[in-house]
C-alpha positions in Angstrom: 102.2 36.6 5.8 103.0 39.6 7.9 101.6 42.9 6.4 103.6 46.1 6.6 101.8 49.4 6.8 102.9 52.1 4.4 105.6 54.5 5.7 104.1 57.7 7.0 105.3 60.9 5.2 107.1 62.9 7.9 105.3 66.0 9.0 106.7 69.4 8.6 107.9 68.9 5.0 107.2 71.7 2.5 107.3 71.8 -1.2 106.4 69.2 -3.8 106.6 65.7 -2.4 105.2 62.3 -3.0 105.6 58.8 -1.6 107.4 56.3 -3.8 108.1 52.6 -3.2 111.6 51.2 -3.8 113.1 47.8 -3.4 116.5 47.3 -1.8 118.8 44.5 -0.8 121.0 43.9 2.3 123.7 41.9 0.5 125.8 39.8 2.8 128.6 37.2 2.5 130.8 35.0 4.7 134.5 36.0 4.7 136.9 34.2 7.0 133.9 32.8 8.9 132.6 36.3 9.6 129.5 38.0 8.2 130.1 41.0 6.0 127.6 43.6 4.7 127.9 45.2 1.3 127.5 49.0 1.1 127.8 51.2 -1.9 128.1 55.0 -2.3 125.1 57.1 -3.6 125.7 58.9 -6.8 124.7 62.3 -5.5 126.1 62.6 -2.0 128.6 59.8 -1.9 127.2 58.5 1.4 127.0 54.8 2.2 123.8 53.1 1.3 122.5 49.7 0.3 121.6 48.8 -3.3 118.0 50.0 -4.0 115.8 51.2 -6.8 112.4 51.6 -8.3 110.1 48.7 -9.3 111.0 47.0 -12.6 108.5 45.8 -15.1 108.2 42.0 -15.1 110.1 41.5 -11.9 108.8 40.6 -8.5 109.9 42.9 -5.6 112.7 40.6 -4.4 113.9 40.0 -8.0 114.0 43.8 -8.5 116.1 44.1 -5.3 118.5 41.4 -6.6 118.8 43.2 -9.9 119.7 46.5 -8.2 122.3 44.6 -6.1 124.0 43.6 -9.4 123.6 46.9 -11.3 124.7 49.1 -8.4 127.0 46.7 -6.4 128.1 44.1 -8.9 127.0 41.1 -6.8 125.0 38.0 -7.6 123.4 35.6 -5.1 120.3 34.0 -3.6 117.6 36.4 -2.5 114.8 35.6 -0.1 111.3 36.3 -1.4 110.0 37.4 2.0 110.7 41.0 2.9 113.2 41.5 5.7 111.7 44.9 6.6 111.4 48.5 5.5 112.9 51.9 6.1 112.2 55.5 4.9 114.5 58.1 3.4 114.1 61.4 1.6 115.1 61.5 -2.0 115.9 65.0 -3.2 115.6 65.5 -7.0 117.6 67.8 -9.2 114.7 70.3 -9.5 114.7 70.7 -5.7 111.6 68.6 -5.0 111.7 65.9 -2.4 110.3 62.4 -2.7 109.7 60.2 0.3 110.9 56.7 -0.5 109.6 53.7 1.3 112.3 51.0 0.7 111.2 47.3 1.0 114.4 45.4 1.9 115.2 41.8 1.1 118.2 39.7 2.3 120.6 38.6 -0.4 123.3 36.0 0.2 126.1 36.8 -2.2 127.7 33.9 -4.0 129.8 35.8 -6.6 131.2 39.2 -7.1 131.6 40.7 -10.7 134.7 42.6 -11.7 132.6 44.6 -14.2 129.1 45.8 -13.6 126.8 48.6 -14.9 127.4 51.3 -12.3 131.0 50.6 -11.4 132.2 54.0 -12.7 129.5 55.8 -10.7 129.8 54.2 -7.2 132.3 52.7 -4.8 131.5 49.4 -3.0 133.0 47.9 0.1 132.3 45.1 2.6 131.9 45.9 6.3 131.3 44.1 9.6 127.6 44.5 10.4 128.3 46.9 13.3 130.4 49.1 11.1 127.9 49.0 8.3 125.1 50.0 10.7 127.2 53.0 11.9 127.8 54.2 8.3 124.2 54.4 7.1 122.1 57.3 8.0 118.6 55.8 8.5 117.9 54.4 12.0 115.5 51.8 10.7 118.1 50.5 8.2 120.6 50.3 11.0 118.2 48.0 12.9 117.7 45.9 9.8 121.4 45.4 9.4 122.0 44.6 13.1 119.0 42.3 13.1 120.9 39.9 10.9 123.7 39.2 13.3 124.6 38.7 16.9 128.1 37.5 17.2 129.0 38.0 13.5 129.0 34.2 12.8 125.3 33.3 12.5 122.1 34.9 11.3 119.5 35.8 14.0 116.3 37.9 14.2 115.9 41.3 15.7 115.6 41.1 19.5 112.7 43.5 19.7 109.7 44.3 17.5 110.2 47.7 15.8 109.5 49.4 12.5 112.2 48.3 10.1 112.9 45.1 11.9 110.2 42.5 12.1 110.2 40.1 15.1 110.7 36.4 15.1 112.9 36.0 12.1 115.8 34.2 13.7 114.9 30.6 13.0 113.7 31.3 9.5 116.8 33.3 8.6 119.1 30.7 10.1 117.4 27.9 8.1 117.7 30.0 5.0 121.3 30.6 5.6 122.1 26.9 5.8 119.9 26.0 2.9 121.3 28.4 0.4 125.0 28.3 1.3 126.4 25.9 -1.3 130.1 25.5 -1.0 132.1 26.1 -4.2 133.2 22.6 -5.3 135.2 23.5 -8.4 138.3 23.8 -6.2 138.3 20.0 -6.0 138.4 19.7 -9.8 141.3 22.1 -10.0 143.2 20.3 -7.3 142.7 17.0 -9.3 143.8 18.6 -12.5 147.0 19.9 -10.9 147.6 16.5 -9.3 147.4 14.9 -12.7 150.1 17.3 -13.9 152.3 16.3 -11.0 152.0 12.7 -12.0 152.7 13.4 -15.7 155.7 15.5 -14.8 157.2 12.9 -12.4 156.7 10.2 -15.1 158.5 12.3 -17.7 161.4 12.9 -15.3 161.6 9.2 -14.5 161.9 8.3 -18.1 164.6 11.0 -18.6 166.7 9.7 -15.7 166.2 6.1 -16.9 167.4 7.0 -20.3 164.2 6.0 -22.1 163.3 9.5 -23.2 165.7 12.2 -24.5 166.7 14.9 -22.1 165.8 17.6 -24.6 162.3 16.3 -25.2 161.7 15.6 -21.5 162.7 19.0 -20.4 160.4 20.6 -23.0 157.5 18.5 -21.7 158.2 19.4 -18.1 158.3 23.1 -18.9 155.0 22.8 -20.7 153.4 20.9 -17.7 154.8 23.6 -15.3 153.0 26.3 -17.4 149.8 24.3 -17.3 150.1 24.0 -13.5 150.7 27.7 -13.2 147.5 28.4 -15.0 145.6 26.2 -12.7 147.2 27.8 -9.6 146.2 31.2 -10.8 142.7 30.0 -11.4 142.5 28.7 -7.8 143.9 31.9 -6.3 141.5 34.0 -8.4 138.6 31.8 -7.4 139.5 32.1 -3.7 139.3 35.9 -4.0 135.9 35.8 -5.8 134.2 32.9 -4.0 132.6 33.6 -0.6 131.6 30.1 0.4 134.7 27.9 0.2 134.9 24.2 1.2 137.8 24.9 3.5 139.5 28.0 5.0 141.0 30.2 2.3 144.4 29.7 3.8 144.1 25.9 3.5 143.1 26.2 -0.2 145.9 28.5 -1.0 148.4 26.5 1.0 147.5 23.3 -0.7 147.6 24.6 -4.3 150.8 26.5 -3.6 152.6 23.5 -2.2 151.5 21.4 -5.2 152.7 24.1 -7.5 156.1 24.2 -5.7 156.5 20.5 -6.5 156.1 21.0 -10.3 158.3 24.0 -10.0 161.0 21.9 -8.5 160.7 19.4 -11.3 161.4 22.1 -13.8 164.3 23.4 -11.7 165.7 19.9 -11.8 165.3 19.7 -15.6 166.9 23.1 -16.0 169.9 22.1 -14.0 170.3 18.9 -16.0 170.2 21.0 -19.2 172.5 23.7 -17.9 175.2 21.4 -16.7 174.8 19.0 -19.7 174.4 16.0 -17.5 173.8 12.9 -19.6 173.9 10.0 -17.2 172.4 9.5 -13.7 173.4 7.5 -10.7 171.1 4.7 -9.5 170.3 6.7 -6.3 169.1 9.6 -8.5 166.8 7.2 -10.5 165.4 5.8 -7.2 164.7 9.2 -5.9 162.9 10.1 -9.1 160.9 6.9 -8.6 159.9 8.0 -5.1 158.7 11.3 -6.5 156.5 9.5 -9.0 155.0 7.4 -6.3 154.4 10.5 -4.1 152.7 12.2 -7.0 150.4 9.3 -7.5 149.5 9.3 -3.8 148.7 13.0 -4.1 146.4 12.3 -7.0 144.7 9.6 -5.0 144.3 11.8 -1.9 142.9 15.0 -3.5 139.5 13.6 -4.6 139.0 12.3 -1.0 139.0 15.9 0.3 135.4 16.2 -1.0 134.4 14.3 2.1 137.1 14.7 4.7 135.1 13.3 7.6 134.3 10.1 5.8 137.8 9.7 4.3 140.0 10.9 7.1 141.6 7.5 7.8 142.5 6.9 4.2 143.9 10.5 3.9 146.0 9.9 7.1 147.4 6.7 5.5 148.2 8.4 2.2 149.9 11.4 3.7 151.9 9.1 6.0 153.2 7.2 3.1 154.3 10.4 1.3 156.3 11.4 4.4 158.0 8.0 4.4 159.0 8.5 0.8 160.6 11.8 1.8 162.6 10.0 4.5 163.7 7.4 2.1 164.8 10.1 -0.3 166.9 11.7 2.4 168.8 8.4 2.9 169.3 8.0 -0.8 170.6 11.6 -1.0 173.1 11.0 1.7 174.2 7.6 0.3 174.5 9.0 -3.2 176.6 12.0 -2.2 178.9 9.8 -0.1 179.5 7.4 -3.0 180.0 10.4 -5.4 182.5 12.0 -3.1 184.5 8.9 -2.8 184.5 8.4 -6.6 185.4 12.0 -7.5 187.4 13.5 -4.7 190.8 12.9 -6.3 189.8 13.2 -9.9 187.0 15.6 -10.8 185.7 18.1 -8.2 183.6 19.9 -10.8 181.7 16.7 -11.6 181.0 16.3 -7.9 179.6 19.8 -7.6 177.4 19.4 -10.7 176.0 16.1 -9.6 175.5 17.3 -6.0 173.3 20.0 -7.5 171.1 17.4 -9.2 170.9 15.4 -6.0 169.8 18.5 -4.1 167.0 19.3 -6.5 165.7 15.7 -6.3 165.9 15.9 -2.5 164.0 19.2 -2.5 161.4 17.7 -4.8 160.5 15.1 -2.2 160.5 17.8 0.4 157.8 19.6 -1.6 155.7 16.5 -1.8 156.0 16.3 2.0 154.7 19.9 2.1 151.7 18.8 0.1 151.1 15.9 2.5 151.3 18.3 5.5 148.8 20.7 3.9 146.4 17.8 3.3 146.9 16.6 6.9 146.1 20.1 8.2 142.8 20.1 6.3 142.0 16.7 7.9 142.8 18.0 11.4 140.6 21.0 10.9 137.6 19.5 9.2 137.5 15.7 10.0 
């Protein structure tokens, strides 16, 4: 273990002074594949600092640093027990006396960020690129500690030169720590699967409605309820994306996938609303076939989503499933054209309004298959990026 000598009290100070030990944390996270450093404002001067505080009874130094990170900055994470380094600052008290604080600093990989925390009314917090964070803090040794974590902003490295506040030869150990304690948030897969089950349920209800085996009123109520459940899941995913720092895929891929899935159930509800609005009671064979294609597409989505847990191993199967969904969309286009043509020929000289109403239903069904194609494209994008 490397021993760190106590910080010297600067010469030239006058008045009552003492040396105190504090524990602080350089809290960092990965955002859009870039390292970001958490800074908070001090309560007295409002300058940017790292979370830090006095020893706490019953807590080891690194545990006290982690506690300060939550109380002052509202973050939780994995803290390393070995000290990253130390820096010194002057702490001026209300009575005018000055304490000289020797801050022992520990690295904290942030895995979640609280919306409510003890000192949220007393401080501001923000995330900065390492270079910007280093410029904002006052203490030169703390700057070196921050810059010692990064080189290109994508990986942890050690400080290039031995100096006070930045111990040498930390690169390999920090990089290993980084890989070891960076668990990717996997609950996204569960939420994707739950949403996919709703897609299947909605497509099944719509199929029964168009086949005449379930009343239109009951089917529309069920689809509306399923759409609300899907909205809740979508909000949970979008909220989790904002609060989770280590995601299984790029944030844009996660939001793109869940949004396209939600668009599909939304289109089912729009179809049901149009059927109710225009009081449609019977449906052409082409409409029922298009509904059947939507149900098959939904089942393929439900089959594909769990495979995303291991894209590299399952990329061939995912390619096959998404290709089948795209073919269903092409088949729906042909049914759409054929159904409209037959409807036009049947209604052109008798009932133009009936043609307009039924064309609207056809359009919703055709857009529904388009939405499933969008889901397939989002999945395929993840495969391309991560297989």
